[in-house]
C-alpha positions as CSV (number, residue, x, y, z in Angstrom):
1,M,-6.2,-5.0,-16.8
2,K,-6.3,-5.1,-13.0
3,I,-2.8,-4.8,-11.8
4,F,-3.1,-3.9,-8.0
5,V,-5.8,-4.3,-5.4
6,S,-5.7,-2.7,-2.0
7,N,-7.9,-2.6,1.2
8,L,-7.2,1.1,1.3
9,L,-8.3,3.7,-1.2
10,L,-5.3,5.9,-0.4
11,E,-2.9,3.1,-1.2
12,A,-4.5,2.5,-4.6
13,H,-4.0,6.1,-5.4
14,I,-0.4,6.0,-4.2
15,V,0.4,3.1,-6.5
16,S,-1.4,4.8,-9.3
17,H,0.6,7.9,-8.8
18,L,3.9,5.9,-8.7
19,L,3.0,4.2,-12.0
20,Q,2.1,7.5,-13.6
21,Q,5.4,9.0,-12.6
22,E,7.0,6.2,-14.7
23,K,4.8,7.1,-17.6
24,I,2.6,4.1,-17.2
25,Q,-1.0,5.0,-17.8
26,C,-3.4,3.7,-15.3
27,E,-6.4,4.7,-13.2
28,V,-8.0,3.8,-9.9
29,R,-11.3,2.0,-10.2
30,G,-13.8,0.6,-7.7
31,E,-14.0,3.8,-5.5
32,G,-17.8,3.7,-5.6
33,L,-18.0,0.1,-4.3
34,F,-15.4,0.8,-1.7
35,S,-17.6,3.5,-0.1
36,L,-20.4,0.9,0.1
37,Q,-18.4,-1.5,2.3
38,G,-20.5,-2.4,5.3
39,E,-23.6,-2.3,3.1
40,L,-22.0,-5.0,0.8
41,P,-19.9,-7.9,2.0
42,F,-16.2,-7.1,2.5
43,G,-13.9,-8.7,0.0
44,E,-11.6,-8.1,-3.0
45,E,-14.7,-7.4,-5.1
46,T,-15.4,-4.2,-3.2
47,N,-11.8,-3.0,-2.8
48,P,-10.3,-0.3,-4.9
49,Y,-7.9,-1.4,-7.6
50,V,-5.4,0.1,-10.1
51,W,-6.4,-0.6,-13.7
52,L,-3.5,-0.7,-16.3
53,L,-4.5,1.0,-19.5
54,D,-1.8,-0.5,-21.7
55,A,-1.2,-4.2,-21.2
56,H,2.2,-3.9,-22.9
57,K,3.4,-2.0,-19.8
58,E,2.5,-4.9,-17.5
59,R,6.1,-6.0,-16.8
60,E,7.2,-2.4,-16.0
61,A,4.1,-1.8,-13.8
62,L,4.8,-5.0,-11.8
63,A,8.4,-3.9,-11.2
64,V,7.2,-0.5,-9.8
65,I,4.6,-2.3,-7.6
66,E,7.2,-4.8,-6.4
67,T,9.5,-1.9,-5.4
68,Y,6.7,-0.2,-3.6
69,R,5.8,-3.4,-1.7
70,D,9.4,-4.0,-0.7
71,N,9.8,-0.4,0.6
72,H,6.4,-0.6,2.3
73,E,7.2,-3.9,4.1
74,Q,10.5,-2.4,5.4
75,N,8.7,0.5,6.8
76,V,6.0,-1.5,8.6
77,S,8.1,-3.9,10.5
78,N,8.4,-3.8,14.3
79,W,11.5,-2.2,15.7
80,Y,13.5,-3.0,18.8
81,C,14.6,-0.3,21.3
82,Q,18.4,0.0,21.4
83,K,18.2,1.1,25.1
84,C,16.0,-1.6,26.7
85,G,15.5,-4.2,23.9
86,E,11.7,-4.0,23.9
87,E,9.8,-4.6,20.6
88,N,7.7,-1.6,19.4
89,E,5.2,-1.3,16.6
90,P,6.3,0.8,13.5
91,Q,3.8,3.6,14.1
92,F,5.6,4.6,17.3
93,S,8.8,6.6,17.3
94,A,9.4,6.2,21.0
95,C,9.7,3.0,23.0
96,W,6.6,2.2,25.0
97,H,8.7,0.8,27.8
98,C,11.4,3.3,28.4
99,S,10.4,6.3,26.2
100,S,13.7,6.2,24.3
101,V,13.4,7.7,20.8
102,Q,14.0,5.4,17.9
């Protein structure tokens, strides 16, 4: 059963690895179609996804995925410089305005 879809192949592998660490058998599928994006229309149909091999583990798998999403959302939010108050994007560790380090 399809349990997780991502726009990024790496993210699908990360989620698959997290599930496998919890002894939840799964695999990444759709890698071949993902490499054809641009030739085929973009959309969920061409995105890589994690396939759950044991449907009885669905509840456990969804809990792991929810934890991943919660942690990921916390790490991708903008941050505000303590020195000048400017908003900065999460990929930057120094303020764009005053160069103060986060």
